[in-house]
C-alpha positions as CSV (number, residue, x, y, z in Angstrom):
1,X,0.0,0.0,0.0
2,X,1.1,3.5,-0.6
3,X,0.0,6.6,1.2
4,X,0.9,9.5,3.4
5,X,-1.6,8.9,6.3
6,X,-2.4,5.9,8.4
7,X,-5.9,5.9,10.0
8,X,-7.0,3.5,12.7
9,X,-10.8,3.4,13.4
10,X,-13.6,1.2,14.6
11,X,-16.5,1.3,12.3
12,X,-19.9,2.2,13.8
13,X,-21.2,4.7,16.4
14,X,-20.3,5.1,20.0
15,X,-17.1,3.0,19.9
16,X,-14.0,3.6,22.1
17,X,-10.6,3.3,20.5
18,X,-7.7,3.0,22.8
19,X,-4.2,2.8,21.4
20,X,-1.0,2.5,23.4
21,X,1.3,2.5,20.5
22,X,1.1,2.4,16.7
23,X,4.1,1.3,14.6
24,X,4.3,1.8,10.8
25,X,7.0,0.0,9.0
26,X,8.1,0.4,5.4
27,X,9.4,-2.9,4.1
28,X,10.9,-2.6,0.7
29,X,11.6,-5.1,-2.0
30,X,14.9,-5.1,-3.9
31,X,16.3,-1.6,-3.1
32,X,18.5,-1.8,-6.2
33,X,15.5,-1.1,-8.4
34,X,16.0,2.2,-10.2
35,X,19.2,3.1,-8.4
36,X,22.6,4.1,-9.8
37,X,25.6,1.8,-9.8
38,X,29.3,2.7,-10.5
39,X,32.5,0.8,-10.5
40,X,36.2,1.6,-10.4
41,X,36.8,0.7,-14.1
42,X,34.9,-1.1,-16.8
43,X,36.1,-4.1,-18.7
44,X,34.8,-3.7,-22.3
45,X,31.0,-3.3,-22.2
46,X,30.5,-4.9,-18.8
47,X,29.0,-1.8,-17.1
48,X,28.1,-1.4,-13.5
49,X,24.4,-1.1,-14.2
50,X,24.4,-4.7,-15.6
51,X,24.7,-6.0,-12.0
52,X,21.3,-4.5,-11.2
53,X,19.4,-5.3,-14.4
54,X,17.4,-8.3,-12.9
55,X,19.0,-10.6,-15.5
56,X,21.9,-12.8,-14.1
57,X,23.4,-13.0,-17.6
58,X,23.9,-16.8,-17.7
59,X,23.4,-16.9,-21.5
60,X,25.6,-13.9,-22.4
61,X,27.5,-12.6,-19.5
62,X,29.4,-10.0,-21.5
63,X,26.2,-8.0,-22.1
64,X,24.4,-8.8,-18.8
65,X,27.1,-8.9,-16.0
66,X,29.3,-6.1,-14.7
67,X,33.1,-6.4,-14.5
68,X,35.9,-4.1,-13.7
69,X,39.1,-4.2,-15.7
70,X,42.0,-6.0,-14.0
71,X,43.3,-3.6,-11.4
72,X,44.4,-3.2,-7.7
73,X,41.5,-2.9,-5.3
74,X,38.6,-3.1,-7.8
75,X,35.2,-1.9,-6.4
76,X,31.5,-1.7,-7.4
77,X,29.1,0.7,-5.6
78,X,25.3,1.0,-5.5
79,X,23.9,4.4,-4.4
80,X,20.5,3.8,-2.7
81,X,19.7,7.5,-2.9
82,X,18.9,7.8,0.8
83,X,19.7,5.9,4.0
84,X,18.3,2.4,4.5
85,X,18.6,-0.3,7.1
86,X,20.0,-3.1,5.0
87,X,18.9,-6.6,6.1
88,X,20.6,-8.7,3.4
89,X,22.5,-8.6,0.1
90,X,22.2,-11.3,-2.5
91,X,25.0,-11.7,-5.0
92,X,24.9,-13.9,-8.1
93,X,28.1,-15.2,-9.7
94,X,28.7,-15.8,-13.3
95,X,28.1,-19.2,-14.8
96,X,30.5,-19.4,-17.8
97,X,33.9,-19.1,-16.2
98,X,36.0,-17.4,-13.6
99,X,33.9,-17.9,-10.5
100,X,36.9,-17.0,-8.3
101,X,36.5,-13.3,-9.3
102,X,33.8,-12.8,-6.8
103,X,35.9,-13.1,-3.6
104,X,35.0,-9.7,-2.2
105,X,33.9,-7.7,0.8
106,X,30.5,-6.0,1.2
107,X,30.5,-2.6,2.9
108,X,27.5,-0.4,3.8
109,X,27.5,3.2,5.0
110,X,27.2,6.8,4.2
111,X,30.8,7.8,3.4
112,X,32.4,8.1,0.0
113,X,35.9,8.2,1.6
114,X,38.0,5.8,-0.4
115,X,35.1,5.4,-2.8
116,X,32.9,4.0,0.0
117,X,35.3,1.1,0.7
118,X,36.0,2.4,4.3
119,X,32.4,2.0,5.4
120,X,31.6,-0.7,7.9
121,X,31.9,-4.3,6.6
122,X,28.7,-6.4,6.3
123,X,30.3,-9.6,5.1
124,X,33.1,-11.3,3.3
125,X,32.3,-13.3,0.3
126,X,34.8,-16.2,0.4
127,X,33.4,-17.8,-2.8
128,X,30.1,-18.4,-4.7
129,X,29.8,-21.4,-7.0
130,X,29.5,-20.6,-10.7
131,X,25.9,-19.6,-11.6
132,X,24.8,-19.6,-7.9
133,X,23.4,-16.8,-5.7
134,X,24.4,-16.4,-2.0
135,X,22.7,-14.3,0.6
136,X,24.7,-12.3,3.1
137,X,23.0,-11.0,6.3
138,X,23.8,-7.4,7.2
139,X,21.7,-7.1,10.5
140,X,20.1,-3.8,9.6
141,X,23.3,-1.9,8.9
142,X,22.4,1.7,8.0
143,X,23.7,3.3,4.9
144,X,23.2,4.9,1.5
145,X,26.0,3.1,-0.3
146,X,26.5,-0.6,-0.8
147,X,30.1,-1.4,-1.9
148,X,31.6,-4.6,-3.0
149,X,35.4,-4.6,-3.4
150,X,38.4,-6.8,-3.5
151,X,41.6,-5.7,-1.7
152,X,44.2,-7.4,-3.8
153,X,46.5,-6.6,-6.7
154,X,45.6,-7.2,-10.3
155,X,42.1,-8.6,-10.0
156,X,38.8,-8.3,-11.9
157,X,35.5,-7.9,-9.9
158,X,32.7,-9.5,-11.9
159,X,29.1,-9.4,-10.7
160,X,26.1,-10.9,-12.5
161,X,23.5,-9.7,-10.1
162,X,23.3,-7.8,-6.8
163,X,20.1,-7.4,-4.9
164,X,19.7,-5.4,-1.7
165,X,16.9,-5.8,0.8
166,X,16.0,-3.6,3.8
167,X,13.8,-0.9,5.2
168,X,13.5,2.8,4.6
169,X,15.3,4.6,7.5
170,X,13.8,8.0,6.8
171,X,11.0,7.7,9.4
172,X,12.4,8.3,12.9
173,X,10.5,7.4,16.1
174,X,8.0,10.1,16.9
175,X,7.7,11.3,13.3
176,X,4.3,11.9,11.9
177,X,3.5,9.2,9.3
């Protein structure tokens, strides 16, 4: 449902409504929808946006997955546009080859210092089998930016799909909803 106001009522005449507390929660689907992705470099036509196009690219990864060029400390970043409490991040690895290119860290926060890679770490991705998706729990970490990066020399960072799930953090306790 969408709306600006929440109304609680009891239908009919002469009713008494007693409320001790009312909570309104915004639970979002995939927060990557309609967002902006960037990466430290681009290998050929493997652009950052291809990791959030809702197509894992198993048939033709070169046009449906993202990949940096080989470089030191490659990174990929999703800008959520505002601060969210991130519950989990789902990452899908490529199917055709090179599944080892996904060994990365996931960071979430509000800073762009060091391209966002200095934000608090949610998880380390040790590996994901070729063509598989893995879910990483982030325990409601707050942040605008979701980064994946590899802190090694001469490496590619290839992502076929990244999904981010969480809750809008713009409503503070006591705020009129």
